C-alpha positions in Angstrom: -31.2 -92.7 -54.9 -28.9 -90.1 -53.0 -29.1 -86.5 -54.8 -26.0 -85.3 -52.1 -28.5 -83.7 -49.8 -28.7 -84.4 -46.2 -31.1 -83.3 -43.6 -29.9 -81.4 -40.6 -30.5 -82.5 -37.4 -29.4 -80.6 -34.3 -29.3 -83.5 -32.0 -26.6 -84.8 -34.3 -24.2 -82.6 -32.9 -23.1 -83.5 -29.4 -21.8 -80.0 -27.8 -24.5 -77.9 -29.1 -25.9 -74.9 -26.9 -29.0 -73.5 -27.4 -28.8 -69.8 -28.1 -28.9 -67.2 -25.4 -31.3 -64.0 -24.7 -29.9 -60.4 -24.5 -30.9 -58.9 -20.8 -31.9 -55.6 -21.9 -33.0 -54.6 -18.2 -29.7 -55.1 -17.0 -28.0 -53.0 -19.4 -30.3 -50.3 -18.8 -29.9 -50.3 -15.1 -26.1 -50.5 -15.5 -25.9 -47.4 -18.0 -28.1 -45.3 -15.9 -25.7 -45.9 -13.0 -22.7 -44.8 -15.2 -24.8 -41.8 -16.2 -25.6 -41.1 -12.6 -22.0 -41.3 -11.4 -20.7 -38.9 -14.2 -23.3 -36.3 -13.4 -22.7 -36.6 -9.5 -18.8 -36.5 -10.5 -19.6 -33.3 -12.7 -22.0 -31.4 -10.1 -19.3 -32.4 -7.0 -16.3 -31.0 -9.0 -18.2 -28.1 -9.9 -19.5 -27.5 -6.3 -15.9 -27.7 -5.0 -14.1 -25.4 -7.4 -16.9 -22.8 -7.5 -17.1 -22.6 -3.7 -13.5 -22.9 -2.4 -14.8 -20.9 0.7 -16.3 -23.7 2.3 -14.2 -25.7 4.7 -14.7 -29.4 2.9 -14.1 -27.9 -0.5 -10.9 -25.7 0.5 -9.3 -29.1 2.1 -10.2 -31.0 -1.0 -8.6 -28.4 -3.4 -5.3 -28.3 -1.1 -5.1 -32.2 -1.2 -5.3 -31.8 -4.9 -2.7 -29.0 -5.3 -5.6 -26.9 -6.9 -5.3 -23.8 -4.9 -2.5 -21.2 -4.1 -2.0 -19.8 -1.1 -2.8 -16.0 -0.3 0.0 -13.8 -1.9 1.6 -10.4 -1.3 0.4 -7.6 -3.6 2.3 -4.5 -4.2 0.8 -0.9 -3.7 0.4 -0.2 -7.6 -0.8 -3.6 -8.3 -3.5 -4.1 -6.0 -7.1 -5.4 -6.9 -9.2 -2.5 -7.8 -11.3 -1.4 -4.9 -13.3 1.3 -3.4 -12.1 3.0 0.1 -14.8 3.0 2.7 -14.7 4.9 6.0 -16.3 3.8 8.9 -19.7 5.5 8.4 -19.8 3.9 4.7 -18.9 0.4 5.8 -21.9 0.6 8.3 -24.5 1.8 5.9 -23.4 -0.9 3.0 -23.8 -3.9 5.6 -26.6 -2.7 8.0 -29.3 -2.7 5.3 -28.6 -6.3 4.2 -30.7 -9.4 5.3 -29.3 -12.5 6.7 -29.3 -14.4 3.4 -28.0 -11.5 1.4 -25.0 -10.9 4.1 -24.3 -14.6 3.9 -24.0 -14.4 0.1 -21.6 -11.2 0.3 -19.3 -12.7 3.0 -19.0 -16.0 0.8 -18.2 -13.9 -2.1 -15.7 -11.5 0.0 -13.9 -15.0 1.3 -13.8 -16.5 -2.0 -12.0 -13.4 -3.6 -9.4 -13.5 -0.7 -8.9 -17.2 -1.3 -8.4 -17.0 -5.1 -6.3 -13.9 -4.9 -8.7 -11.6 -6.3 -8.3 -13.3 -9.7 -12.1 -13.5 -10.6 -13.5 -10.7 -8.9 -16.9 -9.4 -10.0 -17.0 -5.5 -9.0 -14.9 -3.6 -6.8 -13.0 -5.0 -3.8 -13.8 -3.0 -0.3 -11.1 -1.6 1.4 -11.0 0.1 4.7 -9.7 3.8 5.6 -10.0 5.8 8.7 -8.9 6.0 12.3 -9.8 3.2 14.7 -8.6 2.7 18.5 -7.5 -1.1 19.5 -9.8 -2.2 22.5 -8.5 -5.9 22.4 -5.5 -7.9 21.1 -4.8 -11.6 21.0 -2.2 -14.0 19.4 -3.6 -16.2 16.7 -3.3 -20.1 16.9 -4.2 -23.2 15.3 -7.7 -22.9 16.5 -8.2 -19.8 14.4 -8.7 -19.2 10.5 -5.2 -17.5 10.3 -2.8 -20.0 12.1 0.2 -17.3 13.3 0.2 -13.7 13.9 -1.9 -11.2 15.9 -5.3 -10.0 15.7 -6.5 -6.6 16.9 -10.3 -5.5 17.7 -10.7 -1.8 17.2 -13.5 0.6 17.4 -13.9 3.4 14.9 -12.9 6.9 16.3 -15.4 8.8 14.3 -18.3 6.4 14.6 -19.1 4.1 17.5 -21.4 2.0 15.2 -18.5 -0.1 13.5 -16.3 -2.6 15.0 -13.2 -3.8 12.9 -11.1 -7.0 13.3 -7.8 -6.1 11.8 -5.7 -9.3 11.4 -1.9 -9.1 11.2 -0.5 -12.5 9.9 3.3 -13.1 10.8 5.9 -15.8 11.4 6.1 -16.9 15.1 9.6 -15.0 15.1 8.0 -11.6 14.9 5.1 -12.2 17.7 7.5 -11.2 20.8 8.0 -7.7 18.9 3.9 -7.7 17.7 3.0 -8.2 21.4 4.8 -5.3 22.7 3.9 -2.9 19.7 0.1 -3.9 19.3 -1.2 -2.8 22.7 -4.7 -1.6 24.0 -5.3 2.2 23.2 -2.9 2.2 20.1 -4.5 3.9 17.0 -4.9 2.1 13.8 -4.8 4.8 10.9 -5.5 3.4 7.5 -5.1 5.7 4.4 -5.9 4.9 0.8 -2.4 6.3 -0.4 -0.7 3.6 1.6 -2.9 1.0 2.8 -5.0 -1.8 1.2 -6.6 -3.7 4.0 -9.5 -5.5 2.3 -12.7 -6.5 4.0 -13.0 -10.6 4.1 -16.0 -10.9 6.5 -18.7 -8.4 7.8 -21.5 -9.4 10.6 -24.1 -8.0 12.0 -24.0 -7.9 16.0 -27.3 -8.3 18.5 -27.0 -4.7 19.4 -27.2 -3.5 15.7 -23.4 -3.0 15.3 -21.4 -4.2 12.3 -18.3 -6.0 12.7 -16.1 -6.4 9.7 -12.9 -8.3 9.6 -9.9 -7.0 7.1 -6.6 -8.2 6.3 -3.6 -5.9 4.7 -2.7 -7.3 1.3 0.5 -5.6 1.3 2.0 -7.8 4.3 4.6 -5.0 5.0 7.0 -4.1 7.4 5.8 -2.0 10.3 7.9 0.1 13.0 7.4 2.8 15.6 8.1 6.2 14.9 10.0 6.7 18.5 11.2 3.0 18.8 13.7 1.1 16.8 12.0 -2.4 16.6 10.7 -3.6 13.1 8.4 -6.5 12.3 7.3 -8.0 8.9 4.2 -9.5 8.1 3.6 -12.7 6.1 1.1 -14.2 3.9 -0.4 -17.5 5.7 0.5 -20.5 4.0 -3.0 -22.3 4.4 -6.1 -21.0 6.2 -8.4 -23.1 8.7 -11.8 -22.3 7.5 -13.2 -24.9 10.1 -12.6 -22.3 12.8 -15.4 -19.7 11.3 -15.7 -16.3 11.6 -15.2 -13.7 13.5 -11.9 -14.0 14.7 -13.2 -12.8 18.2 -16.1 -14.9 19.0 -19.3 -13.4 20.4 -18.5 -14.6 24.4 -14.9 -13.3 24.1 -15.9 -9.9 22.6 -18.8 -9.8 25.4 -16.1 -10.1 27.9 -13.6 -7.4 26.5 -16.6 -4.8 26.1 -17.4 -5.6 29.8 -14.1 -5.0 30.9 -14.0 -1.9 28.9 -16.8 -0.4 30.2 -15.4 -1.2 34.0 -12.3 0.4 33.1 -14.1 3.4 31.8 -16.3 3.8 35.0 -13.0 3.7 37.1 -11.3 6.2 35.0 -14.2 8.3 34.9 -14.7 8.4 38.9 -10.7 9.3 39.3 -11.2 12.3 36.9 -13.3 15.2 37.0 -13.2 15.8 33.1 -14.7 13.9 30.7 -13.0 10.7 29.3 -12.6 10.7 25.3 -14.7 7.7 24.1 -14.0 6.2 20.4 -16.9 7.5 18.4 -18.0 10.3 20.5 -15.7 12.9 19.5 -16.0 14.5 16.0 -12.7 15.9 15.6 -10.0 13.6 17.6 -6.6 14.8 18.8 -3.8 13.6 16.7 -1.7 10.7 17.8 1.8 11.8 19.7 3.3 8.2 18.5 2.7 6.2 15.6 3.4 2.7 13.9 4.4 2.8 10.4 4.8 0.5 7.4 8.4 0.7 5.9 9.1 0.3 2.5 12.1 -1.4 1.6 14.6 1.4 -0.1 15.8 0.9 -3.6 19.6 0.7 -4.1 20.9 4.1 -5.2 24.1 4.0 -7.7 26.7 6.9 -7.0 26.7 9.8 -9.4 29.4 9.4 -12.1 31.2 12.1 -13.4 30.8 11.8 -17.3 32.5 14.0 -19.9 30.2 16.4 -21.6 28.1 15.1 -24.6 26.8 17.8 -27.1 23.6 16.7 -28.7 22.2 18.5 -31.8 19.8 21.4 -31.2 21.0 21.4 -27.5 22.7 24.3 -26.0 25.7 23.5 -23.2 26.0 26.0 -20.4 29.2 28.0 -20.8 31.4 28.3 -18.0 31.9 31.8 -16.3 34.8 33.6 -17.7 37.5 34.2 -15.3 37.8 37.9 -14.1 40.8 39.9 -15.9 43.4 42.2 -14.5 44.6 40.2 -11.5 46.8 36.9 -11.7 45.4 34.1 -10.1 44.5 30.2 -10.6 41.8 29.6 -13.0 38.5 28.5 -11.9 37.7 24.7 -11.7 34.7 23.7 -13.6 32.4 20.9 -13.1 31.4 18.7 -16.2 27.9 19.4 -17.6 25.4 16.9 -17.4 24.8 14.7 -20.5 22.3 16.3 -22.6 19.1 14.4 -23.0 16.7 14.0 -26.1 15.0 17.1 -27.1 11.4 15.6 -26.2 12.9 14.9 -22.5 14.4 18.3 -20.7 17.2 17.3 -18.6 17.2 18.6 -15.0 19.9 21.7 -15.1 22.5 21.4 -12.4 23.7 24.2 -10.3 21.4 26.7 -11.8 20.4 29.3 -9.0 16.6 29.8 -8.0 15.1 32.7 -9.7 15.6 36.0 -7.7 12.7 38.0 -6.3 10.3 34.9 -6.0 9.6 33.4 -2.6 10.3 30.0 -2.3 8.6 27.9 0.6 10.5 24.6 1.6 10.0 21.9 4.3 12.3 22.6 7.3 13.8 19.7 9.2 13.2 19.5 13.0 15.8 17.1 13.6 18.9 16.1 11.3 18.3 13.1 9.0 21.3 11.5 10.0 19.9 11.0 13.3 17.8 8.0 12.2 18.6 5.4 9.4 18.3 7.9 6.7 20.9 8.2 3.8 22.5 11.5 3.6 24.6 13.2 0.7 28.0 13.3 1.8 29.7 16.5 0.4 33.1 16.1 -1.0 35.9 17.9 0.4 36.1 21.6 -1.0 39.3 23.2 -2.5 40.1 26.4 -1.0 41.8 29.1 -3.1 43.4 32.3 -2.0 41.0 35.4 -2.8 42.5 36.8 -5.8 39.2 38.1 -7.5 37.7 34.7 -8.4 36.9 31.9 -6.2 37.3 28.2 -7.0 35.4 25.5 -5.2 33.9 22.2 -5.9 30.3 21.7 -5.6 29.2 18.7 -3.2 28.2 15.5 -4.9 26.0 13.2 -3.3 27.0 9.8 -2.6 25.0 6.9 -1.9 25.2 5.3 1.6 23.7 2.0 2.6 20.5 1.9 4.7 21.2 -0.3 8.0 18.9 -2.6 9.3 17.9 -1.9 12.9 17.6 -4.6 15.4 14.5 -5.4 17.2 13.9 -3.5 20.5 11.1 -3.0 22.7 8.4 -0.5 21.9 7.5 2.3 23.8 5.4 2.0 27.3 1.6 1.3 26.5 0.4 3.9 28.7 1.1 6.7 26.0 -1.0 7.9 23.5 0.2 6.1 20.3 -1.4 5.3 16.6 -0.8 2.8 14.2 -0.8 4.4 10.8 0.7 3.9 7.3 3.8 5.9 6.5 2.7 8.4 9.1 5.8 10.1 10.3 7.7 10.0 7.1 9.7 7.3 5.2 13.3 6.7 4.3 14.6 7.8 1.2 17.7 9.5 0.0 17.8 13.2 -0.2 20.0 15.3 -2.2 21.3 18.9 -2.5 19.7 21.5 -4.7 20.7 20.5 -8.4 22.4 17.5 -7.5 19.6 15.0 -8.1 19.8 12.2 -10.4 19.1 13.1 -14.1 15.7 12.6 -15.1 12.6 14.0 -17.0 11.4 17.2 -15.7 7.7 18.0 -16.5 5.4 20.7 -15.5 1.6 20.0 -14.5 0.5 20.5 -18.0 2.1 17.4 -18.7 0.7 14.9 -16.2 -2.1 13.9 -18.3 0.7 12.2 -20.6 2.4 10.8 -17.6 -1.1 9.4 -16.3 -1.9 7.5 -19.8 1.8 6.2 -20.4 2.9 6.0 -16.7 6.2 6.5 -15.5 7.9 3.5 -17.3 10.8 3.1 -14.6 12.4 6.6 -15.1 12.9 9.1 -13.0 10.3 12.0 -13.3 10.6 15.3 -11.8 7.7 17.9 -11.1 8.2 21.6 -11.2 5.7 24.6 -10.8 4.2 27.0 -8.4 1.9 25.4 -5.8 -0.4 26.5 -3.2 -0.7 24.1 0.0 -4.4 23.2 0.6 -3.9 20.6 3.6 -0.7 20.0 5.7 -0.2 16.9 8.1 2.5 15.3 10.0 4.6 14.0 6.9 2.2 14.8 4.0 0.7 17.8 2.4 -1.8 18.4 -0.2 -0.7 21.1 -3.0 -2.8 22.6 -6.0 -1.2 24.1 -8.8 -1.3 28.1 -8.8 -3.1 29.4 -11.7 -2.9 32.6 -13.1 -5.8 34.8 -14.7 -4.4 33.8 -18.3 -4.3 30.1 -17.5 -7.8 30.1 -15.9 -9.2 31.8 -19.0 -7.6 29.3 -21.6 -8.0 26.3 -19.2 -4.1 25.6 -19.1 -2.1 23.5 -16.5 -5.3 21.9 -15.0 -5.0 23.6 -11.7 -8.2 22.8 -10.4 -8.3 19.0 -11.5 -4.9 18.3 -10.4 -4.1 17.4 -6.8 -0.3 16.9 -5.6 0.2 14.7 -2.6 3.5 15.3 -1.3 5.0 13.0 1.1 7.9 14.2 3.4 11.0 12.2 4.5 11.1 11.5 8.5 12.2 14.6 10.5 10.7 17.3 8.1 8.1 19.5 8.4 5.5 19.9 5.7 4.7 23.7 4.6 1.7 25.4 6.5 -1.6 25.4 4.7 -2.0 28.5 2.4 1.8 28.7 1.7 3.0 29.1 -1.8 5.8 26.6 -2.9 7.9 27.5 -6.0 9.9 24.2 -7.0 12.0 25.0 -10.4 14.4 22.6 -11.9 16.8 22.7 -9.2 14.6 21.9 -6.4 11.9 19.7 -7.9 9.5 16.9 -6.5 10.1 13.3 -7.6 6.8 11.8 -9.1 6.1 8.1 -7.8 2.5 7.7 -9.2 -0.3 9.5 -11.3 -3.9 8.3 -11.1 -6.8 9.6 -13.1 -10.1 9.3 -11.9 -13.5 8.9 -13.8 -14.3 12.4 -13.6 -10.9 13.5 -14.8 -9.3 14.2 -11.3 -5.3 13.8 -11.2 -4.0 12.4 -8.2 0.0 13.1 -8.2 1.7 11.2 -5.7 5.2 12.9 -5.4 8.1 12.9 -2.7 10.7 15.2 -1.4 14.1 14.3 -2.3 15.6 17.9 -1.6 17.6 18.5 1.3 16.5 21.7 3.3 18.5 25.1 3.0 
């Protein structure tokens, strides 16, 4: 009897397959290989991105477009750093071991490649005076593909050598070869130069060799010449070439030739030969290579009708003397009144009588150089009838001409390389004819240091004493009275004013007393406050000499 059930027989299906077993060993090997590949990729990316100073990492990052070329910095936006002279640089790197020096060099180069975006600590900058002992053109086989490199020795310390690299385009090389010559003095100052250390190396004889690059990449010219050249940041670096720029064999040959030259000069002369590093007080240079800042356009002064604001007094015109018939005196329109919190520089206000005023005298007329000069308006003469009618000169803006490249002075003279040494080029004005701006005293400098100049013109007035005077700069201190010293007003001892003079001006001598009022103020360019409360006020002379 059939109950509807059938026994299952696997052999009744003609195409049936036996069940397959899972290969767990093969899957384990495959997963481990994938984990190893992911771990290697992560470690490789970390190795490449965290160490761009290695040649292979730098090349890969360039191909992936994950790295930017070195950029040009502004003086006021440079990375925070510390300025070290030759002695300080030597003491910093001479005590480092080989491993510590290698780590330090890797960090210095890494910061430069990253444009100082992830810097730990302060960037070391070079200051001081250095003498060029060798120069050569950079090529594809160097770290910097185009430009010039100068091997220098410190004037006040013979234990430090410095390679100063000048990256530039090929068009600037002919003039750079004529300007950067052996014997030229390189003068680096913290107020104008930002030359960062990118490599340091200990030589066999115990000296230290540092390589520095100017992060401003500015324009340079000779004070007694007309040629100018401009530095440019490199588009890429050839890190395979290695450091330093002057290799050991080349540097040994240079120093050997230099020693032979000194022996010949010593035999030809009876007096001693000045050797860099042996003189404690080196003589000043006769000629210098200065960095030029592009002049900002100055708009001509517009004669505006008088505006009378509340709680402000407008100067009344001088009354005409009566008793004689004559023409009425012509009056200038008064300057627009500013807000009460920002006093306006008074126009045509005479200097207070009885107070000595010391100003910078010009050795040569500024018009002899490419300096814009205030052009006076023609005056209107009136017959002498008891009153004089005369219009005051108004400063007119003139464009700054671009000078063509010309050969530099001969190499036989003692010249120096400096930053803005010898004076810059900017517009100067007659007393009381400067553009309107905010006039402050030394007591208001703390507020300017906290809030900045904010793009406005800020003028400084007061009485100062010259503490130091150089070729184109002077360091002043506010002159404090007994009352201000007792009440701690004005911050005289904690304020230092660094004045820069235009080309052709002679700074006042040391110890002179300077009185600057609203008709002859200084123009403030920057105010820096140090951690100890010291105020460094950078100003420039904008007034024409009397």
